C-alpha positions as CSV (number, residue, x, y, z in Angstrom):
1,M,121.7,57.4,137.4
2,T,121.2,57.6,133.7
3,V,123.6,59.9,131.8
4,R,122.1,61.4,128.7
5,K,124.2,62.0,125.7
6,R,124.9,65.6,125.1
7,L,123.5,66.6,121.7
8,S,124.5,69.6,119.7
9,P,121.6,72.1,119.2
10,E,121.2,70.9,115.6
11,E,121.2,67.2,116.7
12,S,118.6,68.0,119.4
13,R,116.4,69.8,117.0
14,N,116.6,67.0,114.3
15,S,115.9,64.4,117.0
16,A,112.8,66.3,118.0
17,L,111.6,66.6,114.4
18,E,112.1,62.9,113.7
19,A,110.1,62.1,116.9
20,A,107.4,64.5,115.9
21,R,107.2,62.9,112.4
22,A,106.9,59.5,114.0
23,L,104.1,60.7,116.3
24,L,102.3,62.3,113.3
25,I,102.4,59.0,111.3
26,E,101.5,56.8,114.3
27,A,98.8,58.9,116.0
28,G,97.9,61.9,113.8
29,P,98.6,65.6,114.1
30,Q,96.9,66.1,117.5
31,A,99.5,63.8,119.0
32,V,102.4,66.2,118.0
33,T,102.7,68.1,121.2
34,L,105.8,69.5,123.0
35,K,105.1,67.1,125.9
36,A,104.8,64.0,123.7
37,V,107.9,64.8,121.7
38,S,109.9,65.6,124.8
39,A,108.9,62.3,126.4
40,R,109.7,60.4,123.2
41,I,113.3,61.8,123.0
42,G,114.0,62.0,126.7
43,R,114.4,65.7,126.8
44,T,112.7,68.4,128.9
45,H,109.7,70.4,127.8
46,A,111.9,73.5,128.3
47,N,114.5,72.1,125.9
48,L,111.8,71.9,123.1
49,L,110.5,75.4,124.0
50,H,114.1,76.6,123.5
51,H,114.2,75.2,120.0
52,F,110.6,75.8,118.8
53,G,109.1,78.4,121.0
54,S,105.6,76.7,121.1
55,A,103.6,73.8,119.9
56,S,102.7,75.8,116.8
57,G,106.4,76.5,116.3
58,L,107.1,72.8,116.5
59,Q,104.3,72.1,113.9
60,R,105.7,74.8,111.6
61,A,109.2,73.3,111.8
62,L,107.8,69.8,111.2
63,A,105.9,71.0,108.1
64,E,109.1,72.6,106.8
65,H,111.1,69.4,107.6
66,L,108.5,67.2,105.8
67,A,108.3,69.5,102.8
68,K,112.0,69.7,102.3
69,S,112.5,65.9,102.7
70,V,109.6,65.2,100.3
71,C,110.6,67.8,97.7
72,E,114.2,66.6,97.6
73,T,113.0,63.1,96.9
74,I,110.6,64.3,94.2
75,I,113.4,66.5,92.6
76,D,115.6,63.4,92.3
77,A,112.7,61.4,90.9
78,V,111.9,64.0,88.3
79,H,115.5,64.3,87.2
80,A,115.7,60.5,86.9
81,S,112.4,60.4,84.9
82,R,113.8,63.0,82.5
83,A,116.9,61.0,82.1
84,G,114.9,57.9,81.3
85,L,115.8,56.3,84.6
86,G,112.5,56.6,86.3
87,S,108.8,56.8,85.5
88,P,106.1,59.5,85.9
89,R,104.3,57.0,88.2
90,E,107.3,57.0,90.6
91,V,107.1,60.8,90.9
92,V,103.3,60.6,91.5
93,D,103.7,57.9,94.1
94,L,106.3,59.9,96.0
95,A,104.0,63.0,96.1
96,F,100.9,61.0,97.1
97,D,102.8,58.9,99.7
98,A,104.2,62.1,101.2
99,F,100.7,63.4,101.8
100,D,99.2,60.1,102.8
101,R,101.7,57.8,104.5
102,E,104.1,60.5,105.7
103,G,101.3,62.5,107.3
104,A,101.7,65.8,105.4
105,G,98.0,65.7,104.4
106,A,96.8,65.2,108.0
107,L,99.2,67.9,109.3
108,T,98.1,70.4,106.6
109,S,94.4,69.9,107.5
110,W,95.1,70.0,111.2
111,M,97.0,73.3,110.8
112,L,94.1,74.8,108.8
113,L,91.5,73.6,111.4
114,T,93.5,75.0,114.3
115,G,94.1,78.4,112.7
116,N,97.8,77.8,112.3
117,E,97.7,78.7,108.6
118,D,101.0,80.5,108.6
119,A,102.6,77.1,109.4
120,L,101.8,76.1,105.8
121,D,104.1,78.8,104.5
122,P,107.2,76.5,104.6
123,I,105.3,73.8,102.6
124,I,104.1,76.3,100.0
125,S,107.6,77.9,99.8
126,T,109.3,74.6,99.4
127,I,106.9,73.4,96.7
128,H,107.6,76.7,94.9
129,D,111.3,76.0,95.1
130,L,110.6,72.5,93.8
131,V,108.9,73.9,90.8
132,D,111.8,76.3,90.1
133,E,114.2,73.4,90.5
134,I,112.5,71.0,88.1
135,A,111.5,73.6,85.5
136,P,113.9,73.5,82.5
137,E,116.4,76.4,82.6
138,E,115.1,77.7,79.3
139,A,111.5,77.6,80.5
140,Q,111.8,79.6,83.7
141,H,110.0,82.6,82.4
142,D,107.7,81.5,79.5
143,V,104.7,79.4,78.7
144,A,106.4,76.2,79.7
145,A,107.1,77.6,83.2
146,R,103.4,78.5,83.7
147,R,102.4,75.0,82.5
148,I,104.8,73.4,85.1
149,H,103.3,75.6,87.8
150,R,99.7,74.5,86.8
151,E,100.8,70.9,86.8
152,T,102.5,71.1,90.1
153,L,99.4,72.7,91.6
154,S,97.3,69.9,90.2
155,L,99.6,67.2,91.5
156,V,99.8,68.6,95.0
157,L,96.0,69.2,95.2
158,L,95.3,65.7,93.9
159,A,97.8,64.2,96.4
160,L,96.4,66.2,99.3
161,G,92.7,65.5,98.4
162,D,93.5,61.8,97.9
163,A,95.2,61.7,101.4
164,L,92.1,63.2,103.0
165,I,89.2,61.6,101.2
166,G,90.5,59.6,98.3
167,G,89.7,56.2,99.6
168,A,86.1,56.9,100.6
169,L,85.4,59.0,97.5
170,A,86.9,56.4,95.1
171,K,84.9,53.6,96.8
172,S,81.6,55.6,96.6
173,L,82.2,56.3,92.9
174,G,83.0,52.7,92.2
175,L,86.6,53.5,91.1
176,P,89.8,51.7,92.0
177,R,91.6,53.1,95.1
178,D,94.5,54.4,92.9
179,A,92.3,56.3,90.4
180,A,93.6,59.7,91.4
181,R,97.2,58.4,91.1
182,V,96.4,57.0,87.6
183,R,95.0,60.4,86.6
184,A,98.1,62.3,88.0
185,E,100.4,59.8,86.2
186,A,98.6,60.5,82.9
187,M,98.9,64.2,83.4
188,L,102.6,64.0,84.2
189,A,103.4,61.6,81.4
190,Q,101.7,64.0,78.9
191,S,103.6,66.9,80.3
192,L,106.9,65.0,79.9
193,A,106.0,64.1,76.3
194,D,105.1,67.7,75.5
195,Y,108.4,68.8,77.0
196,E,110.4,66.4,74.9
197,Q,108.6,67.4,71.7
198,A,109.2,71.2,72.3
């Protein structure tokens, strides 16, 4: 008889989210089901229902989990870049990788296609918090803040679009695979230069 380790509710929830993230990366968003996640972590379907309520609840929690993880990493990279310890390209790569390699792009499109649009709210809210965090204190309510909002919108849309069709589109246009990243890097570098001159 196998004895399962008793996990706290938070540990159980985090374990499920990490399993869901792994399934997302390995097999795509359609693989993120309560049944698949429960099998992956050796818990019952009822256990996951208790934590998430439904498959859409699991996807919403996964979206929030991914967004928070990615945004925390991006915030650290932006602060490092401003301190001269990192580069705009590192910030761009983190954002693009989150949507491509970490599966956020596929999860976003899956939620839209299945009508689970409210599950995107945590992503949008977390990105908004990211913008507020990286905006200079003195720029929270002026022209600089609006510029940061526009640039964040551009970066996220470039990263999302690149994750979904970037490879095929770049190839068809005869551009290098990283053309969108190069464009985003130039945009961010210009923004940082403008910030330093202000």
